[in-house]
C-alpha positions in Angstrom: 170.1 118.4 125.4 167.3 119.1 122.8 164.2 116.7 122.7 163.6 114.1 120.1 160.3 114.4 117.8 159.0 112.7 114.9 160.6 114.7 112.1 163.9 116.3 114.3 167.2 116.4 112.1 169.5 114.6 114.1 173.2 113.9 113.7 175.4 110.5 114.7 177.6 111.1 117.5 179.3 107.4 116.9 179.6 108.4 112.8 179.2 110.3 110.4 176.1 111.7 108.6 172.4 111.4 110.3 168.7 112.1 108.9 165.0 112.6 109.8 163.7 110.5 112.4 160.3 109.0 111.1 159.8 106.5 114.2 160.4 105.0 117.7 161.3 101.4 118.7 161.5 100.6 122.2 164.3 100.7 124.1 165.1 104.1 123.0 165.8 103.6 119.1 164.8 106.0 117.2 164.3 105.4 113.9 166.3 107.7 111.3 166.4 107.8 107.4 169.6 109.3 105.6 169.8 111.2 102.3 168.9 107.5 100.5 165.8 107.1 102.0 167.7 104.3 104.4 165.9 104.2 107.9 168.6 103.0 110.4 167.6 102.3 114.2 170.3 104.2 116.6 170.4 105.0 119.9 168.5 107.9 121.0 171.7 109.2 123.2 174.1 108.1 119.7 172.3 111.1 118.1 172.0 115.0 118.6 169.5 117.0 117.5 171.2 119.7 114.6 169.6 122.6 113.4 170.7 122.7 109.6 171.2 119.3 107.7 175.1 119.6 108.5 175.0 116.2 109.0 179.6 115.9 108.7 179.7 119.2 110.4 181.0 120.8 106.9 180.2 124.4 106.1 176.7 125.5 104.3 178.5 126.0 101.3 180.0 122.7 101.0 177.3 121.0 101.7 175.3 123.5 99.0 178.2 122.6 96.3 177.8 119.0 97.3 173.8 119.2 96.5 173.0 117.5 93.4 170.9 119.4 90.6 166.7 119.5 90.6 166.1 116.9 87.8 162.3 116.6 85.9 160.2 113.7 87.2 160.1 111.1 84.7 156.7 110.2 82.6 156.8 107.1 85.0 156.9 109.4 88.2 154.1 111.6 86.6 151.9 108.7 86.1 152.3 107.4 89.6 151.3 110.3 91.7 148.6 111.6 89.3 145.0 110.4 91.1 142.9 107.5 88.5 140.6 110.0 88.7 142.4 113.0 86.6 144.4 113.3 83.5 147.9 113.7 83.4 149.3 116.6 82.5 152.0 115.4 79.8 155.1 117.1 79.5 156.4 116.9 75.4 158.2 120.0 75.8 161.5 117.4 75.2 160.1 115.1 73.0 161.6 114.7 69.7 158.5 115.5 67.0 158.4 111.3 66.3 157.9 110.9 69.7 154.9 112.9 70.3 151.0 111.1 71.0 149.4 111.4 67.8 146.8 113.8 68.5 144.6 114.0 64.6 141.6 112.9 64.6 139.9 111.8 61.3 136.8 114.0 60.0 133.9 112.4 60.8 132.4 111.1 57.2 128.6 111.9 56.8 126.0 110.9 54.1 124.0 112.4 51.5 120.8 111.2 53.5 122.1 111.5 56.8 120.7 115.4 57.9 117.6 114.0 59.2 118.0 112.9 62.6 117.2 109.0 63.2 118.2 107.3 66.5 116.3 104.7 67.9 116.5 102.5 71.0 117.9 98.7 69.9 117.6 95.1 72.6 119.8 92.6 71.2 119.5 89.1 73.1 123.1 87.9 74.0 121.3 84.0 73.1 118.8 84.2 70.6 117.0 80.9 70.9 117.2 81.4 75.0 114.8 84.0 75.3 113.2 83.0 78.8 116.1 82.8 80.1 119.0 84.7 78.2 120.4 88.9 79.0 119.6 91.7 77.0 122.0 94.3 75.7 120.4 97.5 75.3 122.1 100.1 72.1 121.0 103.3 71.4 121.4 103.8 68.0 122.7 107.3 65.9 121.5 107.1 62.6 122.5 110.8 61.0 125.6 113.1 60.4 125.0 114.7 64.1 126.8 114.1 66.9 124.0 113.8 70.0 123.8 114.6 73.4 122.0 111.8 75.4 119.6 110.8 78.4 118.1 107.9 78.5 115.6 107.7 82.0 113.1 105.2 83.3 110.1 106.1 85.5 110.3 105.5 89.2 106.8 105.8 90.4 106.3 109.5 90.4 109.7 110.3 89.5 112.3 109.7 87.0 115.6 107.7 87.2 119.1 108.3 85.1 120.2 105.2 83.7 122.5 106.4 81.2 123.9 109.9 79.8 127.1 110.8 77.4 127.6 111.4 73.2 127.1 109.5 70.7 129.2 110.1 67.4 127.4 110.4 64.1 126.6 107.1 61.9 127.7 104.7 65.0 125.9 102.7 68.1 126.6 103.1 71.8 125.5 100.3 74.3 123.8 101.3 77.3 123.3 98.5 80.2 122.5 94.8 79.9 119.3 93.3 81.4 118.2 89.8 82.8 115.0 89.3 83.3 114.3 90.5 87.2 114.8 94.3 86.0 112.6 94.2 83.6 109.7 96.2 85.6 111.9 98.4 85.8 112.3 100.1 82.3 108.1 99.1 81.3 108.6 103.6 80.4 111.7 104.6 79.3 112.6 108.4 78.4 114.7 110.0 76.1 116.4 113.5 75.9 118.7 114.1 72.9 120.7 117.3 71.5 122.1 117.6 68.4 124.7 119.2 66.3 127.8 119.1 64.5 131.1 119.8 65.4 133.1 122.6 63.4 131.3 122.9 60.8 127.8 125.4 60.0 124.5 122.5 60.7 121.0 122.6 60.4 120.1 123.4 64.0 117.4 120.8 65.3 115.1 121.3 68.1 116.1 119.4 71.3 113.5 116.3 71.7 112.4 114.6 74.8 109.8 111.4 74.6 109.0 108.8 77.0 107.0 106.0 75.7 106.2 102.5 77.4 108.2 99.1 77.1 106.4 96.1 75.9 108.4 93.7 78.2 106.1 90.7 77.1 108.0 91.0 73.8 110.9 89.7 75.0 109.7 86.3 74.8 108.4 86.1 71.7 111.1 85.4 68.8 109.1 86.9 66.3 109.1 90.5 67.5 113.1 90.3 67.1 113.8 91.3 63.4 117.1 91.8 61.4 118.6 95.1 61.2 121.3 97.2 59.4 123.2 97.4 62.1 123.3 94.4 64.4 124.3 90.7 63.3 121.4 89.4 65.6 117.5 90.2 65.6 117.2 92.7 67.2 114.0 94.8 69.0 113.6 98.3 67.9 111.8 100.9 69.4 112.3 104.6 67.8 112.9 107.5 69.0 113.4 110.4 65.8 112.6 109.2 63.0 113.3 111.8 59.8 113.6 114.3 62.3 110.0 113.9 63.7 110.2 112.6 67.4 107.9 109.2 68.7 105.5 109.9 71.9 105.7 113.7 72.3 106.7 113.8 76.6 104.9 117.2 77.0 100.6 117.7 75.6 98.0 119.6 77.4 96.1 117.8 79.5 92.8 119.3 77.7 94.4 118.2 74.4 94.4 114.8 75.7 91.3 114.7 77.4 89.3 116.1 73.7 91.1 113.4 71.7 90.3 111.3 74.4 86.5 110.9 74.5 86.1 112.0 71.2 88.2 108.9 69.8 86.3 107.1 72.4 82.5 108.5 71.0 83.8 108.0 67.3 84.8 104.1 67.7 81.5 103.5 70.3 79.3 102.0 67.1 82.4 100.7 65.3 83.8 98.6 68.6 80.2 96.9 68.7 79.6 95.6 65.7 83.2 94.3 65.6 82.2 92.3 68.6 79.7 91.4 67.3 81.3 90.2 63.9 84.1 88.3 66.1 81.6 86.5 68.0 80.4 85.0 64.7 83.3 84.3 63.2 86.4 84.1 65.6 86.9 80.7 67.1 85.5 80.7 71.0 88.1 78.3 72.3 91.0 81.2 71.6 90.6 83.8 74.6 90.4 87.5 73.6 93.4 89.5 74.3 93.0 93.1 75.9 96.0 95.1 76.3 95.2 97.7 79.4 98.8 99.3 79.2 98.2 102.8 79.5 99.7 103.9 76.0 98.0 101.2 74.6 94.5 102.5 75.3 95.5 106.5 74.3 98.2 107.6 72.6 100.3 109.3 76.0 99.2 109.9 79.4 100.5 113.7 80.5 98.6 115.4 82.4 96.6 112.1 84.0 97.7 111.5 87.4 97.6 108.1 88.5 94.0 107.5 89.8 92.7 108.5 86.2 94.5 106.2 84.6 93.9 103.4 86.8 90.2 104.6 86.0 90.3 104.4 83.0 91.8 100.7 82.9 89.3 99.6 85.1 86.3 100.6 82.4 87.6 99.2 79.4 87.9 96.1 82.2 84.4 96.4 83.0 82.9 97.3 79.2 84.7 94.1 78.2 83.7 92.0 81.4 79.5 93.1 80.7 79.8 92.3 76.6 80.8 88.9 77.8 79.5 88.1 80.9 77.0 86.2 78.9 79.0 83.9 76.8 79.7 80.7 79.3 83.1 78.9 78.0 84.7 82.3 77.1 87.9 83.3 78.0 89.7 86.7 78.4 93.0 87.8 79.0 93.7 90.8 80.3 97.5 92.3 80.1 98.3 94.7 82.9 102.0 94.3 83.5 103.7 93.1 86.5 103.9 96.8 88.1 103.6 96.9 91.3 100.4 95.1 91.7 98.1 97.9 92.0 96.1 97.1 88.1 96.2 93.4 89.2 94.9 93.6 92.3 91.8 96.2 91.3 91.0 93.4 89.0 90.8 90.7 91.2 88.6 92.7 93.3 86.4 93.5 91.0 85.5 90.1 90.2 85.2 89.0 93.0 82.4 92.0 93.9 80.7 92.0 90.8 81.7 88.9 88.6 81.5 86.4 91.0 80.7 83.7 88.5 83.8 83.9 86.4 86.8 82.3 87.8 90.7 83.7 86.9 93.8 82.9 87.0 97.7 84.0 86.0 97.9 83.5 82.4 100.8 81.6 80.4 103.9 82.7 81.1 105.6 81.4 77.4 103.0 83.8 75.7 102.8 87.0 78.2 105.2 87.0 80.8 104.3 88.2 84.6 101.6 90.1 83.7 98.9 89.3 82.7 95.5 87.9 84.5 93.0 85.0 82.2 89.5 85.4 83.4 87.0 82.2 83.1 83.5 83.1 82.0 81.1 80.7 83.9 
């Protein structure tokens, strides 16, 4: 007798019919699945392996006559076997015109004043009255007549991390991500890349846009930085990416141009800064602390072409200059806003204070006003 294996076609010896072996059980029992899909436990001695599906010993011609003609699967069956990550293929051949799915898409409505690119990021607090603990929703707003392919990134050390990408239709906004206070340090520097185009009609070619800029996370704690917007019902904090076809803060600039502009600016303002400081000593309330923002984007237009060491040394230079100008003003308080980041700049400032300004004390600045990334120095 032929060995019985999984998949063997067998016929019952003591009954009409048969099927395919789909399993084995204890006691020499085999599970035989008949043509209706039922599994029938049967003794191995009561079945015999056959070469055809002729379970009733009738001729193959009769068997084929009894077989049903193949039928097309239903729409439900198609959906059931379609992998979730693929779009099901719809066969609408037999559908009546009224039953076919609607594929018409209305044309995009354009504004007369929408031919210039205007795109910006918007941060919307979920609960505006609880800025210290609420979450924030980030949107990309497309205020023009062009479709926009975009990528939204954040800086991580010397590399970039993709946070979102997609297409946004004309004169609409798209949700990017939800943020809380624990991830603010991850978005201190962001980059946005844009490609603009129109569908099914000629259009004026716009250059691809790539910009990077700093997000001042301290603004998330200040109510007055959130303002009314035409695109939202709630007050928002907005950062322009491109305004009237002009990108904000270009990502690429030569190192030579940067250094030239930086030192020219420093030289031209050298004398005026000295005079301003003298005037501030006379007219400024001595009880109010002096604020010095050490973020690189506040000190010069862009850091492209500068290494991390160059940026830190420039920031420390501003710190030393500020301390030297006020070191004789006993009782003066100076708040240095350095951002939380990885703590490198803050540690460098504390080292400077310990070795070169030993008469001064320092502490974390007000969290309500400056968030995590500020140090206040007291001059004694």
